[in-house]
N, C-alpha and C positions, 0 to 999 in steps of 0.2 A: 589606641588605634585598632579599628576593627579590620580583621583580615577575612576576606571573603574566599570561600572555597568553591570554585566553579567546577570542580571535578565531577560531582554527581550530575549536574546539568549536562556536562559534556558527554558523560557515559550514556545518559538518557537520549541525547541527540544522536549519538552514534548508533544506539540500538534502533532508533526510529529510521535512521538513514539506511542501515543494513536491511531492515525488513522491507522498506519501501523499494529499495533498489532491487531486491530479489523479486518482488511483485512486478515491477516494471520490466525487468529482464524476461520474466515469464510471458508477460503480455507481448513484448516485442518479438519474442521467439514464436509464439503461437499465432498472433494476429498481425504482426508487422509493426514497425516503429511508428507508423503514422497514428497509432492508437495509444501511444504512451502518454501523450498530453492529457487525454480524457481519463486514462487510468490513474495518473498522478492526481488529478483534480478529485477523482472519486475517492482515492485513498485518504487524501487530506481532509475532505469533507467528512468522511466516516470518522477519522481520528478526532476531529473537533466536536463531533456530535456525541461521542461516547464519554461516559463518566470515567475520569482517570482514577486508577487505583493508587493506594498509598505505597504499595510494594508490588513485586512480580510484574514489572513493566514488560518483560519479554513476552509473557503470556498475553498481556494487553495488546501489544503490537501484533502478535499472531492473530488475535481475535479481529483486530482492525483489518488485517489482510484478508481474512476469511470473508468478512462482511463486504469489503470492497470488491473482492473477486465475484461474489454473488451479484452485487449491484452492477458491476461492469459487464458480467456475462448477460444479464437481462437486457442491458443497453445494446449489446452486440446483436442479440437475437432480434430485438425490435428494429434496430436501425442500420445494421450492416450485415445482412445475410451473406453477402459475398465473402466477407472476412471469416465468417463462421464456417463456410464451406471450404475455405482454404486452410483450415487448421491442420497442422501436421501432427500425425499420431506420434506418441512417445516411443 
């Protein structure tokens, strides 16, 4: 009987969820909750477009977040200048 160990996949999913949740939390805080849907779609699209590494997945998810933040910020600048002007300073 073959016993399948789902623990590595679960850890990978948890890492992805934590990184994406942090990104969406920052988007909600800075631009408002109404932008989290687009931010989530951007993050997922970036993740799917990148080549997955064999190891160091935390670094991979950090890179996904950096690229997604860049793409999302370009979208904000082009499409929702009012949200950009409403950004709260840190």
